[in-house]
N, C-alpha and C positions, 0 to 999 in steps of 0.2 A: 419871398421868404415864406415858408410854410409854418403856420402857427398851430393849426389843428389838423389832424390829431397829434397829440404830443408824442415825442420820441419814447417817453416812459410807457405810454399806453401801447405803442407798437411793440416795444421790446418785451412787454409782459406776454404777448402772444407767442413769442419764440423762446421763452425761458431765458431772457436776457442775453441772447446770442446775437450780436450785431452782424456777424457774417451771414447767418441764416436769414435774418431780417432783410439785409441788402439783397440777397439772392432772390428771396420771395418777391420783394417789391419790384425788382428788375424784370423778373420773369412775367409777373402779372401785368406790368406796364407794357411790355412787348406784346402780350396777348391783346390787350385793349387797343393798342395802336393798330394791329393788323386787322382787327374785327371792326372797329368803329372809327376809322380814319376820317370819314366825312363828318360824322357827328362832332368829333373833336375840333374840326376846323371852325364850327359855329360856336363853340363854347369857349369860355375864358380859361377853363381848367385844363391842365396838362394831364397826360395819361398817368404820370407818376403820382400826382395828387389824388387822382381817382383810385389808383391801386392802394395807396395808403389809407384812404377813407374806407375802402372795402375791407381791408384787413382789420382795421380798428373796430369796425362795426360788426365783424364776424361773418360777413357775407362770403368771404374767402377764408378757408381754413388752411393754415400754413402746411399741414401735412398732405393736403391734396395737391399742392403745387410742386413740392420737391419730391 
């Protein structure tokens, strides 16, 4: 179960639109999977968790992905 970042923090990045948030997280997680597959095998984190952290921290801007 993912505790951090909170869903409220992620939703604030997409103007409280859950559909857009889901699309952004999915697309970014797929990009991470394709580029860093070997790195992810060594880590405990999943691509979706990394995508959520990147969006919450501002590394990935939602408008750049969609």
